[in-house]
N, C-alpha and C positions, 0 to 999 in steps of 0.2 A: 853285665846283665842280659839277661836271657830277656825278647819283648814281652811277651808274659809277665817279667816281672817289672819293665818298664812302663806297662798297660794298665798293671794295678798298684805301683806307685804312683802313677803322674797323677796332678790335677791344674786343674786351669788356674795358674798364679796372676794376679792383678797388685801383687804390692813386693816390691825387692828391694834388696837392700844395697848400698853404695858403693859394694865391691865391684869393681870395673871387670867388662868382657874382656878377655887379654887378645890382641889379634889371631894370635895362632889358635884360639878355638874355634873364632868366628872362622879361621878358614876351614878348620876340619868341616864345619860343618857344609861349607857350600861345597865341597870336595864331597862329603855324602848326597848333598843336593844335587849333585852334579850328575851323582849315578842313581837317582832316585827313582824310579821307573816306577811304571804304573802298566796295567796291564791293558790300557787301552792305546797304548804307546803313541802318545798323545806329549810334546815337548814344550819345557815350562822353564821358565829364565827366571832363575833365582837372585835376589842381591841381599845383601847385611849391608845397615844401616846406622851407623853407632850412632849413639846418642846427642856425645860432646860434641859433633862432626855435625848434627842436623836439630838443636834446640826447637826449631821449627815441626816435628814431630811429634803428635802429640792425642792421645786421649781422655778424656776425662773420665774413665773407670779404673784409669793404669797409675800407679804411683813409682815412680825410679826405677823404671827399666835402663837397662845401660845400653839397650842395641834394638833394632828392628829387623824382622825377616819378612821380605814380602814376593808373590811372584807373579810373572804378565805371562797370559798366550793373550794370540788374533782370537778374537771372535769368530764362531762359524768355524774354527782350528775339525772339532768333531762334535756327533750327536752327545759325547760322553766328558764333552770337557768338566764339566762339575764333577761329575764324581772322581777325572782325572786328577783335577787338581787338589780335591780332598784328599784322595789316597797319598798322593805326594805328599804335600805338606806334614798331614799326620806322619806318616815315615819317619820323613826330617823331624820332628819336634820330639817322636820319641825318641830319636840318637841323640837329641838338645837333654834328654832324660839323663840319658846315662852317662853324658856328663855333668850329669850335677846341676843343669839349667831350669830354669819354670818359664811354663810360654804360656797363652792362651789364643784362640784364634779368635779376631776382630772382624767384623765387615761394616758394622752401622756405627759403634761408637768410637768414630777416629776423623782428624779433619781430612779427610777425602783427597782432596787438591791438594793437599801439603806433599801426600804421601805420593798422590801421582806423580805429579812435579818430581820430586826425589827420586821416582821410579824409570822418570823420561817417558812418561807411556804414550807409543806412538796412538795416531786414531787409529781404531780397528783393532784394537788391541784394549785386553781388560787386566786390572788386579782387582780382584774377587775379592779377599781380605790377607790381610798381614796380623804379624803376631810379636809384640814383645819378646826379648831376652835378657834373662839379668838370673842372677842368684835370687833364690828366696829368701824375703826378710822372715826375723824371727815371728814377728807379727803380721798381720792383715793390717789392714786401716780398717776405720771404719766404714767406708763405702764399700769397701770385699766385702766385708762380714755382710753389710745389709742385702746388697746382692745376690749374695751365696744364699743366704736365707732366702730372699725372695723368686728365683727361680729353684731351690731346694737346688742346690747343685751337687750335694754329695747321695742323691736318692737315684734311682734307674726304678722305669718300670719291673713289674714282676716277670720272670724268666716266661709265664707261661702267657703275655699279653702280646710277647714279642715275637714268641718264638711257636708256630704249627705242626702236627704231624700230617701231612698229606693235605691238608683242606683247611680252610681257617673258619673250620665249624668245631675244630678236634685240638685247645691248646696242647703245646708241646712239656711234658714234665720230664725235669732234669734223666730221673730215672730211665725214662721211655729214651732219649737223647744215645745214652749213652757214650761212647770213648768220644762222642762231638758236642758233650754238656760241657767241655772244658773250651773248646772252641767257641761254644756262644756266649756261652760266659763272656768270656773276653770280650766277645761282641757286643754282649749287654752297656761296657762296659763305657761304649765309645760316646766322648763327648759330642755336642750336639748344637744348636744353636737356640737359646734361652732354654736348653735340656729339655726339647721336644719328642726326641728321639722316634724319628722319622721313618724309621726303618724297621719292617717287619719280614718274616722268614717262614719260609715250609719250606719243612725235610721228606722229602721224599727219594726215591730209589732204594737201592739193595747197602749192606752192611759194608760190602767191598769197594762200590764207589757210589757214595751218597750224595744225593745234588740239596743246594741248599738256592731257594727261587728267593730273592731280596725285590720286594717291593716296600716303593713310597708310600705312606700314608701323606699325603702335604694339608700344612696349614695355610691358612690362609696369612698372605702380607708376606710371601716369603719369595717373593718372584721379583725381581730389579728390573725398572723402564727398560733395558736391553733386554731381558728375557731370559736373562741368568736366573737358575732358582737356588737360591742358598739349600735348601735344604739337599738337594743334589750333592752339595758338599757333603752334606752329613752322610750320606749313602758311601759315599767313597771313602769316609772315614769310619764307618761300620765294616766297607768290605777289605780296606786295610787291618785291622785290626784281625777279621776273620781265615785272611791269606796268612799273614803271616803267624798265626796258632797253629793252623793247619799244619805249617812247613816246619813248627816246631814240633809237631809230632812227626817229624816223617812222611809226611803226605806231601804229593804233588797234587797245588788245587791251579782249575784252569778255569778260566772267566769269558763266559759264552752268553752271548742273547741270543735265548728261541724260548719262547713264553709257552707255557704249559698249558696254557687255558684253565687255570684253576679260580672256579668261582669266587668273583671278590663281593666281602660283604657293602664295600660300598663306591662302588663304580665310577664316580664321580669326583673321588677324592683320593682314588687308590690305585697306584700304576705299576706294573712289573719291571725292572731296573736292568735284572742281569742275574745269571744261573751262576753261582762255582760247584764245580765239580771235584772230588777228590780221588786220588787214587794212590798206591802206597807207590815213594818215593825208588824206584831201584838203583838208581845213580848214585844210594848213599849205603 
């Protein structure tokens, strides 16, 4: 399955069948996770916990999970730690999608202390979020149906609300984006905490070497007491979709931090994050 197919078919799954997750599949996911690099070169330690061995791991919004996967990294490991975590986690969960498994990233709706004990979380380390793993049930639970409806989980903001042409006063139309329209559409489909979609992207540069400047439109209540910004994890997820889509088109993306100084419509709540540049991949 191509990355674009996995992105389009994947949805957040909160209700699972009783079909067990075999150890071989879990090993494949962990092996992939160990190779799941991120553009910020930050190391993350991943673990899978079989539900049968860890009955203490629960979430009120999850029914029937066969396993849980989570990662941990030191606090202060880097200025883009949240983005690195989101990028790598999404890459892993898209791989799980290719194996027929369902997942959904959760951060607040879980017994965090139980998960941290299972993870053997050291002082000075953080486990930002986890995901259940398992085969999706044929029917969603009532609680999942209500929750998805409440956050409008099957919808996303319109293209022109997320992407802009050179400046924030010029919404970008798909036809103006040209060959990047598919890349941006796959970025638009990225999941996010309560479906807030905090990314905004300004396209500039030439047709041969386009630049995509990513900004976070920060909402209230997403910064944890330890200073971690949950919505920056969402930014990493969107970046993952963007990079995978560019690679699928035969381009070679690079991620840098160089604020282009574009005027912001809401300077108090919008922040520059990073820039993705793309060039033809001459190695293929």
